[in-house]
MDAnalysis code that builds the backbone (N, CA, C; Angstrom):
import MDAnalysis as mda
import numpy as np

u = mda.Universe.empty(306, n_residues=102, atom_resindex=np.repeat(np.arange(102), 3), trajectory=True)
u.add_TopologyAttr("name", ["N", "CA", "C"] * 102)
u.add_TopologyAttr("resid", np.arange(1, 103))
u.add_TopologyAttr("resname", ["MET", "ASP", "SER", "SER", "SER", "LYS", "ASN", "LYS", "TYR", "PRO", "ASP", "VAL", "VAL", "VAL", "LEU", "PRO", "GLU", "GLY", "SER", "SER", "GLY", "ASP", "TYR", "MET", "ILE", "LEU", "ARG", "SER", "ALA", "ASN", "LEU", "PRO", "GLY", "LEU", "GLU", "LEU", "MET", "ILE", "VAL", "TRP", "LYS", "ILE", "TYR", "VAL", "ASP", "GLU", "GLU", "GLY", "LYS", "VAL", "THR", "PRO", "VAL", "LEU", "ASP", "LEU", "LEU", "HIS", "LYS", "ILE", "PRO", "MET", "SER", "VAL", "VAL", "GLU", "ALA", "ASN", "LYS", "PHE", "ALA", "SER", "ASP", "ALA", "PRO", "TYR", "CYS", "PHE", "ARG", "SER", "LEU", "LEU", "HIS", "VAL", "LEU", "GLY", "ILE", "GLN", "ALA", "CYS", "ILE", "GLU", "THR", "LEU", "ILE", "LYS", "SER", "LEU", "CYS", "ASN", "ASP", "LYS"])
u.atoms.positions = np.array([
    [-3.385, -9.421, 6.889],
    [-3.069, -8.078, 7.492],
    [-4.138, -7.786, 8.547],
    [-3.639, -7.267, 9.786],
    [-4.493, -6.964, 10.908],
    [-5.074, -5.685, 10.496],
    [-6.228, -5.400, 11.298],
    [-6.942, -4.094, 10.972],
    [-6.426, -2.948, 11.786],
    [-5.151, -3.039, 12.284],
    [-4.562, -1.966, 13.129],
    [-4.459, -0.602, 12.292],
    [-3.931, -0.962, 11.255],
    [-3.844, 0.297, 10.115],
    [-5.089, 0.873, 9.829],
    [-6.182, 0.106, 9.638],
    [-7.501, 0.688, 9.500],
    [-8.044, 1.378, 10.555],
    [-7.861, 0.815, 11.619],
    [-8.150, 1.610, 12.917],
    [-7.486, 2.857, 13.220],
    [-6.077, 2.913, 12.977],
    [-5.281, 4.102, 12.982],
    [-5.491, 5.020, 12.031],
    [-5.755, 4.605, 10.680],
    [-5.914, 5.609, 9.630],
    [-7.404, 5.243, 8.892],
    [-8.395, 5.616, 9.551],
    [-9.754, 5.165, 8.954],
    [-10.124, 5.902, 7.603],
    [-9.491, 7.176, 7.490],
    [-9.912, 7.984, 6.324],
    [-8.987, 7.540, 4.943],
    [-7.935, 6.803, 5.340],
    [-6.874, 6.422, 4.070],
    [-6.948, 4.885, 4.038],
    [-7.119, 3.993, 4.766],
    [-7.029, 2.555, 4.663],
    [-8.402, 1.881, 4.468],
    [-8.453, 1.168, 3.622],
    [-9.841, 0.468, 3.220],
    [-9.483, -1.075, 3.129],
    [-10.287, -1.885, 3.707],
    [-9.979, -3.276, 3.629],
    [-11.372, -4.103, 3.113],
    [-11.439, -3.959, 1.823],
    [-12.537, -4.409, 1.108],
    [-13.032, -5.786, 1.359],
    [-11.949, -6.796, 1.692],
    [-12.256, -8.015, 2.158],
    [-12.158, -8.268, 3.591],
    [-12.128, -7.234, 4.419],
    [-11.769, -7.422, 5.751],
    [-10.268, -7.747, 5.974],
    [-10.100, -8.042, 7.406],
    [-8.647, -8.263, 7.901],
    [-8.158, -9.445, 7.283],
    [-8.951, -10.480, 6.706],
    [-8.389, -11.728, 6.243],
    [-8.180, -11.551, 4.568],
    [-8.406, -10.359, 4.022],
    [-8.176, -10.351, 2.652],
    [-6.745, -10.436, 2.277],
    [-6.493, -10.273, 1.000],
    [-5.182, -10.258, 0.305],
    [-4.820, -8.871, -0.269],
    [-5.382, -7.871, 0.021],
    [-5.131, -6.691, -0.325],
    [-5.759, -5.407, 0.530],
    [-5.181, -4.411, 0.461],
    [-5.742, -3.165, 1.035],
    [-5.572, -2.069, 0.146],
    [-6.599, -1.036, 0.188],
    [-6.584, 0.293, -0.456],
    [-6.270, 1.287, 0.324],
    [-5.240, 2.290, -0.349],
    [-5.122, 3.434, 0.431],
    [-5.390, 4.694, -0.556],
    [-6.271, 5.505, 0.187],
    [-6.927, 6.627, -0.599],
    [-6.185, 7.880, -0.146],
    [-5.908, 8.878, -0.952],
    [-5.288, 9.911, -0.746],
    [-6.240, 10.918, -0.119],
    [-6.009, 11.649, 0.953],
    [-6.931, 12.827, 1.596],
    [-6.627, 14.004, 0.629],
    [-5.351, 14.187, 0.218],
    [-5.039, 15.311, -0.656],
    [-5.467, 15.399, -2.064],
    [-5.464, 14.156, -2.641],
    [-5.840, 14.089, -4.114],
    [-6.836, 13.299, -4.427],
    [-8.194, 13.387, -4.239],
    [-9.258, 12.670, -4.619],
    [-9.145, 11.801, -6.087],
    [-9.369, 10.562, -5.783],
    [-9.351, 9.871, -6.953],
    [-8.032, 9.021, -7.016],
    [-7.122, 9.317, -6.265],
    [-5.829, 8.698, -6.083],
    [-5.963, 7.505, -5.117],
    [-5.904, 6.405, -5.512],
    [-5.887, 5.159, -4.804],
    [-4.616, 4.141, -5.117],
    [-4.089, 3.784, -3.948],
    [-2.954, 2.840, -4.067],
    [-3.511, 1.426, -3.428],
    [-3.244, 0.467, -4.204],
    [-3.598, -0.925, -3.811],
    [-2.265, -1.614, -3.585],
    [-2.478, -2.266, -2.299],
    [-1.256, -3.152, -1.791],
    [-1.713, -4.484, -1.870],
    [-1.110, -5.428, -2.779],
    [-1.577, -6.657, -2.760],
    [-0.498, -7.606, -2.342],
    [-1.006, -8.721, -1.418],
    [0.179, -9.466, -0.901],
    [-0.341, -11.153, -1.155],
    [0.781, -11.853, -1.301],
    [0.550, -13.325, -1.567],
    [1.756, -13.970, -0.552],
    [1.301, -14.948, 0.039],
    [2.293, -15.580, 0.969],
    [2.529, -17.072, 0.427],
    [3.734, -17.391, 0.084],
    [4.013, -18.607, -0.431],
    [4.916, -19.534, 0.539],
    [4.554, -20.686, 0.604],
    [5.290, -21.592, 1.697],
    [5.812, -22.981, 0.944],
    [6.949, -23.132, 0.848],
    [7.503, -24.242, -0.034],
    [7.517, -25.425, 0.758],
    [7.984, -26.732, 0.220],
    [7.893, -27.793, 0.932],
    [8.721, -27.901, 2.190],
    [9.734, -27.201, 2.385],
    [10.547, -27.165, 3.617],
    [9.737, -26.225, 4.628],
    [8.704, -25.573, 4.409],
    [8.204, -24.619, 5.374],
    [8.726, -23.181, 5.241],
    [9.611, -23.047, 4.168],
    [10.026, -21.501, 4.241],
    [9.044, -20.719, 3.539],
    [8.587, -19.588, 4.256],
    [7.617, -18.633, 4.082],
    [8.096, -17.393, 3.315],
    [7.572, -17.199, 2.148],
    [7.969, -16.086, 1.436],
    [6.888, -15.029, 0.884],
    [6.884, -13.738, 1.722],
    [5.769, -12.856, 1.235],
    [6.081, -12.085, 0.087],
    [5.180, -11.952, -0.874],
    [5.325, -11.306, -1.961],
    [4.190, -10.195, -2.139],
    [4.806, -8.736, -2.072],
    [3.890, -7.657, -2.021],
    [4.104, -6.957, -3.319],
    [2.982, -6.329, -3.713],
    [3.002, -5.490, -5.079],
    [2.074, -4.178, -4.830],
    [2.467, -3.197, -5.421],
    [1.718, -1.982, -5.428],
    [1.177, -1.736, -6.707],
    [-0.156, -1.255, -6.632],
    [-0.779, -1.048, -7.909],
    [-1.488, 0.280, -7.769],
    [-1.451, 1.169, -8.642],
    [-2.174, 2.639, -8.524],
    [-3.290, 2.991, -9.436],
    [-4.126, 3.851, -8.856],
    [-5.247, 4.328, -9.856],
    [-5.095, 5.905, -9.564],
    [-4.789, 6.559, -10.842],
    [-4.527, 8.070, -10.629],
    [-5.520, 8.680, -11.713],
    [-6.010, 9.701, -11.075],
    [-7.029, 10.475, -12.081],
    [-6.254, 11.170, -13.060],
    [-6.694, 11.387, -14.267],
    [-6.019, 12.186, -15.322],
    [-5.767, 13.573, -14.887],
    [-6.605, 14.020, -14.191],
    [-6.426, 15.480, -13.715],
    [-5.169, 15.834, -12.856],
    [-4.586, 14.823, -12.484],
    [-3.467, 14.870, -11.614],
    [-2.026, 14.784, -12.605],
    [-1.786, 15.954, -13.231],
    [-0.529, 16.001, -14.122],
    [0.637, 15.565, -13.422],
    [0.850, 16.063, -12.143],
    [2.220, 15.757, -11.578],
    [2.246, 14.339, -11.190],
    [1.353, 13.529, -11.222],
    [1.320, 12.172, -10.848],
    [1.980, 11.282, -11.945],
    [2.226, 11.709, -13.020],
    [2.993, 10.853, -14.072],
    [4.220, 10.252, -13.617],
    [5.239, 11.146, -13.109],
    [6.382, 10.612, -12.530],
    [6.191, 9.531, -11.231],
    [5.127, 9.939, -10.433],
    [4.843, 8.978, -9.358],
    [4.380, 7.656, -9.829],
    [3.367, 7.709, -10.804],
    [2.855, 6.599, -11.365],
    [4.007, 5.529, -12.121],
    [5.087, 6.118, -12.606],
    [5.968, 5.290, -13.097],
    [7.052, 4.776, -12.183],
    [7.135, 5.581, -11.023],
    [8.067, 5.332, -10.069],
    [7.481, 4.491, -8.751],
    [6.327, 4.512, -8.756],
    [5.839, 4.171, -7.197],
    [6.097, 2.579, -7.073],
    [5.697, 1.621, -8.235],
    [5.866, 0.152, -7.686],
    [7.516, -0.071, -7.257],
    [8.349, 0.656, -8.195],
    [9.826, 0.381, -7.845],
    [10.166, 0.996, -6.427],
    [9.746, 2.160, -6.202],
    [10.026, 2.856, -4.761],
    [9.448, 1.918, -3.770],
    [8.179, 1.415, -3.845],
    [7.607, 0.653, -2.835],
    [8.506, -0.821, -2.690],
    [9.036, -1.405, -3.673],
    [9.806, -2.473, -3.524],
    [11.069, -2.147, -2.897],
    [11.612, -0.985, -3.214],
    [12.977, -0.624, -2.361],
    [12.672, -0.397, -1.071],
    [11.646, 0.201, -0.792],
    [11.192, 0.595, 0.675],
    [11.047, -0.814, 1.369],
    [10.436, -1.610, 0.881],
    [10.129, -3.009, 1.509],
    [11.527, -3.652, 1.972],
    [12.515, -3.307, 1.103],
    [13.801, -4.065, 1.334],
    [14.435, -3.244, 2.623],
    [14.254, -2.017, 2.598],
    [14.958, -1.124, 3.580],
    [14.149, -1.209, 4.794],
    [12.966, -0.977, 4.792],
    [12.232, -0.841, 6.146],
    [11.491, -1.989, 6.605],
    [11.243, -2.927, 5.721],
    [10.331, -4.297, 6.232],
    [9.086, -3.931, 5.924],
    [8.169, -4.898, 5.940],
    [6.747, -4.654, 5.441],
    [6.019, -3.796, 6.150],
    [5.923, -4.115, 7.339],
    [4.908, -3.130, 8.474],
    [5.338, -1.673, 8.174],
    [6.768, -1.461, 8.328],
    [7.126, 0.095, 8.437],
    [6.983, 0.555, 6.944],
    [7.201, -0.232, 5.994],
    [6.925, 0.364, 4.528],
    [5.520, 0.621, 4.423],
    [4.454, -0.206, 4.817],
    [3.015, 0.294, 4.718],
    [2.803, 1.518, 5.462],
    [3.355, 1.480, 6.784],
    [3.043, 2.565, 7.513],
    [3.464, 3.823, 6.967],
    [4.769, 3.951, 6.343],
    [5.384, 5.031, 5.724],
    [4.575, 5.550, 4.506],
    [3.941, 4.492, 3.682],
    [3.059, 4.752, 2.594],
    [1.820, 5.445, 3.118],
    [1.326, 5.043, 4.058],
    [0.053, 5.542, 4.724],
    [0.227, 6.866, 5.122],
    [1.143, 7.125, 5.809],
    [1.581, 8.468, 6.417],
    [1.688, 9.539, 5.266],
    [2.277, 9.047, 4.173],
    [2.559, 9.904, 2.982],
    [1.221, 10.334, 2.357],
    [0.224, 9.705, 2.599],
    [-1.201, 10.011, 2.070],
    [-2.075, 10.713, 3.002],
    [-1.548, 10.921, 4.218],
    [-2.435, 11.527, 5.205],
    [-2.248, 13.104, 5.208],
    [-3.203, 13.978, 5.380],
    [-3.285, 15.275, 5.400],
    [-2.168, 16.025, 6.401],
    [-2.277, 15.538, 7.701],
    [-1.484, 16.089, 8.630],
    [-0.266, 15.299, 9.078],
    [0.189, 14.254, 8.110],
    [1.591, 13.583, 8.505],
    [2.518, 14.015, 7.617],
])
């Protein structure tokens, strides 16, 4: 993952392993303690076909009562967005949803 998202949204995007890592953390500016982790793996088969696999994991503080529905729906919604928007637009949409002014 390139660091353009980190540069564009420094208060939301964290790249613990740098731009060559296999995950990023998104922190909510509105809900302290809420973190989303996007994890990716890239598979290449014998014929050279490349298949990216992305998953969304979440950390939600117990004090966020309304997060229960979000917690159960987030991974499914993320995968649906991936199919509709593509990888980059899906991640951008998720980041924007966590920003105060977006």
